N, C-alpha and C positions, 0 to 999 in steps of 0.2 A: 589417583590423580583427582585437584578440588574442582570443579567444573565448575563454571559459571550458572550455567542453565541446570536447576533441579529446583524437588520441594523444597527445599530450606528456602529458598525466592520468598515462598509465601509463609510461613512456617516459622520461621527464623524471627522476624520482627515481632510476632507474640509470647516468640517464648523469653526473647531478653524482658520483655513486657511482664513476664510474670517472676522473674529472677531478680530483678530491678526496682531501683524508685520510679515510681509513677512520672509518667512527665507526659505533657500535652505532643511533644513532638511525638516520642514513642507511641503512643498511642494512636495520632492517626495515622503512621506508618504500618502500625497493626493492623488497624481499619480498613486502609486502601492495600495491605495484603490479600486480608480477607473476601475484599471485592475482588479483585482477580483471580483470585481459588475459586469464588461461584461463578462468576462469568466464566472461567478457563473449562470449567468441571461441568457445567448443566445449561446453561445460556449457550454460546459460543458453538459447541458441537449442532445443538437444534437450528441455530439460525443458518450455521453454514452448510446442511444440510438444505433447507427451504432454498437459501436463495442461492444455491448449487442448481437445484432441479428450475427454476425460474429461470435463469439466467442459459442455461442450455437451451430451454425451450424456445426463446427468445434467438438466441443462435442458430439454431436447426432450423427453424422456421424462417430464417431470412436467408440464408444457407440456400435452403433448397427452391426459395424465389428471387434468387439472384438480378436474373435480369427484368425482373419488374419492380421492385423495391427501387427504392430512392437510394443516391450516392452516399448519405448522410448514413442511413439506416445500413449500408454495408460496414461503417465503421463502429456503428451501434454494437453489432455483432461480433465484432472483434475487441469490444471494451467487454461485453459478454463475457466472450470467452475466455481470456486475459484473467478477468476474475474470477472464472472459477479455479482457473490454474494457481493462482497467487492468493489464496484462500484455502483451496487445498491444502498446497505448501505450505502454508503458516500458521494452520491449524490443526490438520491429522499429522503432519511433520514435527511438530515443535510444541503450539502453546499446548496444546491437547495432552498428550502424551508426558510431557514433562513439567506442566503445573495444576491441566485440570483433573487428570488420573490420576494421582499420586491426593491431589484433596477430595477427590470424591473418594478414594480407597483409604483414606488416613493414613498414606506414608508406606502401603502395605504395594502398589504397584506404580513402576516409576519408568520410563522409557526416551530416549533422547535420538533423534537419526543422526543430527551434528555431530556427536562426540564416538560412533563406528569408527570413522577414519575420517583423518586428515583428507579423503578424495568426497566423500560423502558432506562432508563441512564444506568443502568449495562447489559442490553438484548442487546442494542446498541454496548456498547465496546467491550461486549464478540463477538457477533456475527463479526463484522468488524474485528477484530485482532485477531481471529480464521481463517476467511475467508484468510485476508492475508497471515498468517503464514504455512496455509496449501496450498494456491498457491504455498511459498517462496519452500517447501517443497518438492512440487511436482514437480518444476523445478531443483532443485537438484537431485533427483530421475532420471529426466529424462535424466540430462547431465551424470550420473553413468553410466544408462543405454548404455547411448550412447558410451560414452567410453569403456565400457567391448564389443560393439559389432566390436570397433576397434582393441582393443587390443589384448582378449579372443574368438574371431569369433566362436571356434567351442564349446566350455562351453556357450556361448552367445545363439547358437543356439539351445542345446543338455536342455535349461531351458523351460518351460512349459508356454505359457501367464496366466496361473491359479496361479498361483506363484505372477506374476505382479499382478495383481487384487487382489492377498490377501495383498501385500504390501500396495494396494492402499487404501487398507479397512484399514491397520495400521496406514499409514499414516494419516487421518482424525481423526483416537482415540487418535494417541500422540499429535494431535496439540491442540484436543480439552482438553486433559489433562493437558498441558503445558498451556495453556490460562485458566483454571479455576481460581487460584490467579486475573486474573482480574473480575471475575463477580463476584468472591466471597468479595474480598477489598473496587470496582469502588464504589461511592457513591454521593452526593453530601456534596460540599467543599466548604467554605468563604475561599476565596484565594484572599487578594488584595481590596477588598472591594465588588466583586464580587462571584456568585457561579456557581461554573464550575462541569461541570459529569467530576471526574477522581476520583483516587485515590486518600490518603492522602499524599499531599505533600511533607510532612516530614515523609516518610516512605522512604528511602534511597535505601536499597536494593528491596524495588519492582522499584526505579526509576531504579534502577542498571538492576534488572532485563530485564526490557522493552527495555532497549536501548542494550541489549546480546545480547534475545532469539527470541524475536517475530516482523514479517513481513521478508524485505531484512536483515535480520541484521548483522554485524560482522561476526556472525556463523554462515550462511550460506554463505557468503560471501567468508570464510574461506573454504568453504568446496566447495563451487561453482565455483571462479576464477582456482585452480589449475586441475577442472577437467578439463572445458572449456581449459584452458591450455594446457592439455596434447591431449586432443582430436585435436588439433587443429596441433599441433606438429607431430601427428601420421599420423592424416591423411597428412597431407603435403608431407611427404615419397610417398605417392600415388597418389596425385592427381595434376592437376598442372592448371595453364591458369585461366580462365576468372572465371569459378566456383567456384576455392579456396579461388579466391582474394573475390568475392561475401563472402562467406564463412567468411571468416576472419574477413571481415567490420561486419558482423552480429554480431560476437559473441565480437569482440573488442569493438564494442556501448553498446552491453547489459554490460560489465564488465565497463564501461566507467557511468553508468548511474547509479549500485549496488551500487559502492565505492560512491560516492558523496552521493547519497542517506543512507548507512553506516550513514557517518562521521556527514551529519545535523542531521539526529535523533541523534546520537548520545549525540551530541551540545545542543541539545534541553534538551535532560533529563539533561546534567550538570547544564544550566542556569535554569532551574526550579528548582533545587536541591540550587542554589543558590539565588533562588528567583529572577530572572530578567526576569518577565514572557513575558514581550513585544520582547526580544531578544529571549523569548526559543520559542513566537510565529511565529515568523519571521522566525526560523528557522524549524521550523515543519513544515510549508508553503511550504518552500522548498524542502526540502525531500520529502513531497506529492507530487509537483509538478515530483520531477525526478520519 
């Protein structure tokens, strides 16, 4: 079978360049493919391991002190936990074995989890998209409780941490429920002569749903950006100096990352519906970088 994921993704553009007339576009595609290979084979695994250790330490520390920490920190622990899961699933089950490992071994070793069986495909898609969505929903809740701490401090302090943990569990269940369509409808589909692990490309309603709801989508951005801006405006009335400047820089950086991520992912879905798979893959890769 001709699968969509494999070492040919990074080797084919440069092979075409060797056996055809030089063109700026083909040279650019070869450079991008080389960058993806180097990134996936040598840099991404190291970064993933370091961030996994760092995020797990934060998650365990907050969980062990669950009654003493602030409510927003409870959700930060959720962000760290689901970031570890999403990064681990994406890097170790897909990106490194199917792209990075072939590049590092010059195509001698290759493996991809999603093409073991249709069930493995569905499992990967569901766990990855669920963990990404749960992570972003936790981030929204962290911003919400942070706003409440600044805007209504009396009511915020009167609320027990137990309720925050209950909401934590509800977020997990809600995120899993919202992502069930991807566990049900994901399968192997033939598209442009290649087998892809996805849902039916002709299902426009599911394309729109994936563009709007999962991950750091427009829905999360619509909730998150006003909360972060409200927090900054309210805090600016009480804080000044270097600390306020650094906090503003952190919040604005997150906003500038979140918005392009949502836009490029939406463009990827639009071009998928129009059957422009190469452009869709490019926009999807840019969104994953953000």
